[in-house]
Structure formats: C-alpha cells, structure tokens
N, CA and C atoms as an extended XYZ file, in Angstrom:
195
Properties=species:S:1:pos:R:3:atomname:S:1:resname:S:1:resid:I:1 pbc="F F F"
N        -4.887        3.312      -38.791 N   MET     1
C        -3.889        4.089      -39.475 CA  MET     1
C        -3.044        3.194      -40.390 C   MET     1
N        -2.632        2.023      -39.879 N   ASP     2
C        -1.813        1.120      -40.686 CA  ASP     2
C        -2.534        0.707      -41.962 C   ASP     2
N        -3.817        0.441      -41.840 N   GLN     3
C        -4.599        0.039      -43.016 CA  GLN     3
C        -4.681        1.181      -44.027 C   GLN     3
N        -4.878        2.403      -43.555 N   ALA     4
C        -4.951        3.558      -44.453 CA  ALA     4
C        -3.627        3.771      -45.177 C   ALA     4
N        -2.524        3.621      -44.468 N   VAL     5
C        -1.207        3.775      -45.080 CA  VAL     5
C        -0.985        2.675      -46.127 C   VAL     5
N        -1.354        1.452      -45.788 N   ALA     6
C        -1.194        0.337      -46.728 CA  ALA     6
C        -2.026        0.557      -47.988 C   ALA     6
N        -3.249        1.036      -47.821 N   MET     7
C        -4.115        1.295      -48.977 CA  MET     7
C        -3.547        2.420      -49.841 C   MET     7
N        -3.053        3.470      -49.211 N   ALA     8
C        -2.463        4.584      -49.960 CA  ALA     8
C        -1.221        4.120      -50.720 C   ALA     8
N        -0.384        3.324      -50.071 N   ALA     9
C         0.820        2.811      -50.724 CA  ALA     9
C         0.467        1.907      -51.897 C   ALA     9
N        -0.587        1.142      -51.759 N   GLU    10
C        -1.030        0.266      -52.847 CA  GLU    10
C        -1.462        1.086      -54.062 C   GLU    10
N        -2.150        2.196      -53.833 N   ARG    11
C        -2.587        3.052      -54.942 CA  ARG    11
C        -1.393        3.681      -55.655 C   ARG    11
N        -0.301        3.907      -54.937 N   LEU    12
C         0.882        4.511      -55.545 CA  LEU    12
C         1.665        3.539      -56.408 C   LEU    12
N         1.243        2.284      -56.442 N   ASP    13
C         1.939        1.269      -57.226 CA  ASP    13
C         1.306        1.071      -58.607 C   ASP    13
N         0.336        1.889      -58.972 N   SER    14
C        -0.314        1.709      -60.265 CA  SER    14
C         0.604        2.157      -61.400 C   SER    14
N         0.340        1.670      -62.586 N   ALA    15
C         1.187        1.989      -63.742 CA  ALA    15
C         1.215        3.489      -64.028 C   ALA    15
N         0.097        4.155      -63.876 N   ALA    16
C         0.048        5.593      -64.154 CA  ALA    16
C         0.901        6.376      -63.167 C   ALA    16
N         0.858        6.023      -61.904 N   VAL    17
C         1.634        6.742      -60.891 CA  VAL    17
C         3.121        6.527      -61.111 C   VAL    17
N         3.504        5.299      -61.406 N   VAL    18
C         4.927        5.002      -61.639 CA  VAL    18
C         5.438        5.822      -62.819 C   VAL    18
N         4.660        5.885      -63.893 N   THR    19
C         5.052        6.654      -65.079 CA  THR    19
C         5.182        8.131      -64.746 C   THR    19
N         4.209        8.677      -64.029 N   ASN    20
C         4.255       10.103      -63.696 CA  ASN    20
C         5.399       10.430      -62.748 C   ASN    20
N         5.686        9.541      -61.787 N   ARG    21
C         6.815        9.764      -60.886 CA  ARG    21
C         8.117        9.816      -61.680 C   ARG    21
N         8.244        8.916      -62.625 N   ARG    22
C         9.463        8.892      -63.450 CA  ARG    22
C         9.577       10.184      -64.248 C   ARG    22
N         8.469       10.649      -64.796 N   MET    23
C         8.489       11.877      -65.577 CA  MET    23
C         8.933       13.063      -64.712 C   MET    23
N         8.445       13.128      -63.487 N   LEU    24
C         8.842       14.220      -62.593 CA  LEU    24
C        10.330       14.168      -62.254 C   LEU    24
N        10.846       12.967      -62.020 N   ARG    25
C        12.279       12.835      -61.722 CA  ARG    25
C        13.132       13.280      -62.904 C   ARG    25
N        12.670       12.995      -64.104 N   LEU    26
C        13.451       13.328      -65.290 CA  LEU    26
C        13.357       14.796      -65.672 C   LEU    26
N        12.470       15.544      -65.040 N   SER    27
C        12.301       16.945      -65.413 CA  SER    27
C        13.558       17.774      -65.142 C   SER    27
N        14.463       17.264      -64.333 N   GLU    28
C        15.706       17.976      -64.058 CA  GLU    28
C        16.860       17.468      -64.924 C   GLU    28
N        16.568       16.591      -65.850 N   GLU    29
C        17.591       16.036      -66.739 CA  GLU    29
C        17.859       17.014      -67.894 C   GLU    29
N        18.952       16.818      -68.624 N   PRO    30
C        19.222       17.644      -69.806 CA  PRO    30
C        18.066       17.537      -70.816 C   PRO    30
N        17.903       18.565      -71.620 N   LEU    31
C        16.787       18.642      -72.561 CA  LEU    31
C        16.723       17.431      -73.495 C   LEU    31
N        17.852       16.968      -74.020 N   ASP    32
C        17.832       15.811      -74.916 CA  ASP    32
C        17.335       14.552      -74.210 C   ASP    32
N        17.724       14.367      -72.962 N   ALA    33
C        17.240       13.215      -72.197 CA  ALA    33
C        15.744       13.341      -71.956 C   ALA    33
N        15.282       14.545      -71.670 N   PHE    34
C        13.853       14.772      -71.465 CA  PHE    34
C        13.069       14.499      -72.747 C   PHE    34
N        13.581       14.940      -73.873 N   ARG    35
C        12.909       14.687      -75.159 CA  ARG    35
C        12.817       13.189      -75.447 C   ARG    35
N        13.895       12.478      -75.187 N   ALA    36
C        13.880       11.024      -75.405 CA  ALA    36
C        12.846       10.368      -74.500 C   ALA    36
N        12.808       10.820      -73.260 N   TYR    37
C        11.816       10.274      -72.333 CA  TYR    37
C        10.399       10.579      -72.813 C   TYR    37
N        10.141       11.810      -73.220 N   MET    38
C         8.789       12.178      -73.647 CA  MET    38
C         8.348       11.375      -74.866 C   MET    38
N         9.270       11.075      -75.762 N   ALA    39
C         8.932       10.249      -76.912 CA  ALA    39
C         8.496        8.859      -76.442 C   ALA    39
N         9.246        8.290      -75.509 N   GLN    40
C         8.886        6.976      -74.974 CA  GLN    40
C         7.596        7.057      -74.162 C   GLN    40
N         7.416        8.123      -73.413 N   PHE    41
C         6.201        8.324      -72.624 CA  PHE    41
C         4.974        8.341      -73.541 C   PHE    41
N         5.069        9.042      -74.666 N   ALA    42
C         3.951        9.112      -75.609 CA  ALA    42
C         3.605        7.728      -76.144 C   ALA    42
N         4.618        6.944      -76.459 N   VAL    43
C         4.375        5.574      -76.940 CA  VAL    43
C         3.682        4.749      -75.857 C   VAL    43
N         4.177        4.825      -74.634 N   GLN    44
C         3.591        4.046      -73.537 CA  GLN    44
C         2.154        4.473      -73.248 C   GLN    44
N         1.877        5.765      -73.316 N   GLN    45
C         0.508        6.238      -73.092 CA  GLN    45
C        -0.417        5.730      -74.191 C   GLN    45
N         0.057        5.732      -75.417 N   ALA    46
C        -0.759        5.205      -76.522 CA  ALA    46
C        -1.055        3.722      -76.307 C   ALA    46
N        -0.066        2.963      -75.842 N   LEU    47
C        -0.279        1.540      -75.571 CA  LEU    47
C        -1.237        1.332      -74.406 C   LEU    47
N        -1.154        2.190      -73.387 N   ARG    48
C        -2.028        2.057      -72.206 CA  ARG    48
C        -3.492        2.297      -72.538 C   ARG    48
N        -3.746        3.067      -73.582 N   LEU    49
C        -5.145        3.334      -73.951 CA  LEU    49
C        -5.945        2.049      -74.122 C   LEU    49
N        -5.267        0.995      -74.536 N   TYR    50
C        -5.940       -0.271      -74.805 CA  TYR    50
C        -5.614       -1.350      -73.782 C   TYR    50
N        -5.060       -0.989      -72.657 N   SER    51
C        -4.753       -1.981      -71.632 CA  SER    51
C        -6.022       -2.387      -70.894 C   SER    51
N        -6.005       -3.575      -70.317 N   GLU    52
C        -7.187       -4.115      -69.644 CA  GLU    52
C        -7.693       -3.217      -68.527 C   GLU    52
N        -6.781       -2.686      -67.711 N   ASP    53
C        -7.239       -1.874      -66.581 CA  ASP    53
C        -7.898       -0.577      -67.036 C   ASP    53
N        -7.370        0.051      -68.077 N   VAL    54
C        -7.980        1.291      -68.573 CA  VAL    54
C        -9.334        0.998      -69.208 C   VAL    54
N        -9.407       -0.029      -70.017 N   ILE    55
C       -10.685       -0.387      -70.646 CA  ILE    55
C       -11.713       -0.757      -69.583 C   ILE    55
N       -11.277       -1.458      -68.543 N   GLY    56
C       -12.192       -1.808      -67.458 CA  GLY    56
C       -12.733       -0.582      -66.747 C   GLY    56
N       -11.882        0.396      -66.482 N   LYS    57
C       -12.323        1.623      -65.822 CA  LYS    57
C       -13.299        2.398      -66.707 C   LYS    57
N       -12.988        2.494      -67.984 N   VAL    58
C       -13.874        3.204      -68.908 CA  VAL    58
C       -15.220        2.502      -69.001 C   VAL    58
N       -15.188        1.183      -69.058 N   THR    59
C       -16.437        0.404      -69.120 CA  THR    59
C       -17.274        0.626      -67.874 C   THR    59
N       -16.651        0.568      -66.712 N   ARG    60
C       -17.400        0.804      -65.460 CA  ARG    60
C       -17.976        2.203      -65.414 C   ARG    60
N       -17.211        3.190      -65.843 N   PHE    61
C       -17.673        4.566      -65.839 CA  PHE    61
C       -18.836        4.752      -66.810 C   PHE    61
N       -18.720        4.177      -67.993 N   SER    62
C       -19.767        4.369      -69.002 CA  SER    62
C       -21.076        3.684      -68.610 C   SER    62
N       -21.000        2.647      -67.796 N   ARG    63
C       -22.228        1.990      -67.337 CA  ARG    63
C       -23.016        2.867      -66.371 C   ARG    63
N       -22.326        3.778      -65.690 N   ARG    64
C       -23.004        4.674      -64.744 CA  ARG    64
C       -23.781        5.772      -65.441 C   ARG    64
N       -23.428        6.065      -66.682 N   LEU    65
C       -24.066        7.174      -67.386 CA  LEU    65
C       -25.447        6.863      -67.840 C   LEU    65
C-alpha cells in the first residue's frame, strides 16, 4: 500500500497536474483574475509543446504505431 501511495503521489507532481490543479483553484476567482490566468496558461501550454518530456512521450508513442 505504501508503495502504491508513493507512486500515485509521484505522478501528481508532474508539470501538467500542477498546472491543472492551479487552474481548478482559480476557477472561483473573479473573472478578470481568471482571464489573466488563462492567458498565462495558454502561453505555458504553448511552451510545453516543445519540452523534453512531452517530445519524449510523443516519440515513444509514435514508435509503437
């Protein structure tokens, strides 16, 4: 059980999960704060498209096809 919990907690530390958790927390913020966040979120997602971990996952997936 301890190992399963540790593995699950490790998966929750990824960049995508952290970003999505932040987005959910901000959903109760005023509209202007949400808009500012979404603008920054869009920039960060565009930057992540070319990050090493995303490219590595895409490469591994495409090799299976």
